[in-house]
N, C-alpha and C positions, 0 to 999 in steps of 0.2 A: 508494572502493569501486566495484567492478565486477562485473557479472552478464551473462552472455551466453545468450540465448534463441533458439531455432530459431523464429522468428516473422519477420513483416515488419514494418517500422516503422508501417505503419498498423494492423495488429492489435495491436501493443504500445500504440499511441496510443489505440485504441479501449479497451482493458483500463484505461487511465488516466484516460480522459475521458468515459465513460458510466456511468450508474448500474448497469447490469447488469453491466458489465465490473468496476467497482471493487467492487460487492457480491460477486463471485466471489472475491476474494482480499484485499482490504484488512483489516488487523487481525489480531490472533491467531488461531490455529486454533481455539482452545477457545471462541471468540466469535462470535457473529453479528453483522454491520454491517448497518445500514439507512441508506440516504441520505435525509436530511432536506431538503438544499438543494444544488444542484450548478450555480453560475454559472461558465461556462468563459470568462473574460476576466480581464485584469489588475484586481486590486481584488476580483474575484469570490470567493465563498466556496464551499467544500464543507463542509457540517455533516453530521456522521452521529452516530448512535448506535452504540455497541457493548454488546452484552448477553452476560453469561456464560451459557453453556448447560450445560456439563458440571457434574455434581454437586460434584466437589472444588472446582471454581472458586467456584460458588455458596455452598458452605458457607464457604470461606476468607474471600471478600468479606464475607459476612454476619457472620461472627464477628469480623472488623475493623471492622465498623460502616461499610463501604463500599457504596454502591448496587451492584447488579449491572449496572445499565445506567449508561452515562456518555455524556454528549454532548460531542462534541469538533468543533472546526473549524479548518479552516486557510483561508489567504487565498493567492489565486494572486497571483504577481508578474509572471510571465511566461509565455505559451503560445505557442510556435512550433510549428505542427502537424507532428507526425512527427518533430520533432526535439529540443524542449526544453520542460520544464516546470520553473518555480520557483515555490516557495511558502514561506510562514512559517506555523509552527503555533504556537499558544499552549501553553505548559508552565505548567499551573496546577493541578497535583496534588501537587506535592511538598511534604511538610509543612515549615513553617518556611523556606520559600523563596519569596520575593516572585515572583509570576508574570512570566514573559518570554516572548519569541518565539525560535525557532530557525528558520533558513531553510536550505531544501534545494533544490538544483538538480539535475535528472535530464535526462541528455543520452541520445539516441538515435543510435547510429552504426551504420549498416548494414555488415556484413561477410558476404560471399558470401550464404548462405541463412539468416543470421542476424542478431541486433541485440546489439550490446554496449551495455549500459545503464551510464552512468557516473554515479555518485551523489556528490554532493559536499555536505557538511553541516557547518554551523557547531558548534563545540563548545557543550556545555551548561556549566552552572555549575561542574561538577566533572569531572575525568577518569573517576571511577566512574559518574557519571551519563551522559557521553558514551559510554562503553564499553557500558552497559546499553541505550542507545538504538541503538547500532550492531548489537547482537545481536538486538534487537527487529526491526530493519530485515531483517537476514539472515534471520530465520525468514519475515518477511513476504514478502521477494521470493523465497525458496525457494517460498512457498506460490503466488505468481505463476507460477513455473517449472511446478509441478504442473499449474495450470489450463492452461497452453500446451500441456504435454505431453498432457493428457486430450483438448483438442481435437485435436491430431495423430492420437491414437489413434482417436477417434471418425471423423475423416476417412478414415483407413486402413481401418476396419471398413465405412465407407459405400461404398468403391470396389467396382465390380462385380468378381467373380472372374473372372480371365483362364484359369483352368483349365478344360479340357474337361468 
């Protein structure tokens, strides 16, 4: 999978490696994510809580007997500043499936005034779940693109007017 963002490798890296950056885009749009722990080193942990905020989400989760807040954690495998992030995330939420890890590698490749973000992810236990995770990542990375675009828009608005 690949996404291209009009950003610098440093800006994209900051969005991936800082509390404020991650909280601005990580997780589904209908949820709020709060960082609980962020240890940026191989073997370090990113632990976060995702809480449903939209009424339909809250109602659906409550009706299904699922808590509206879920704690998740991933473990960093590799961090190469402004170039690559690898991590594994625990998959422990699928009924009747023994918990397991899925590894993901993100590569940042500068191209002109943009960055191509290449994503390689291990398959899950079934093709259906692998596709579900890919769709979830697509939504999440589209959210990242919106955050970057909002920053560009704010920069443009902040520039002094050149008209007389």
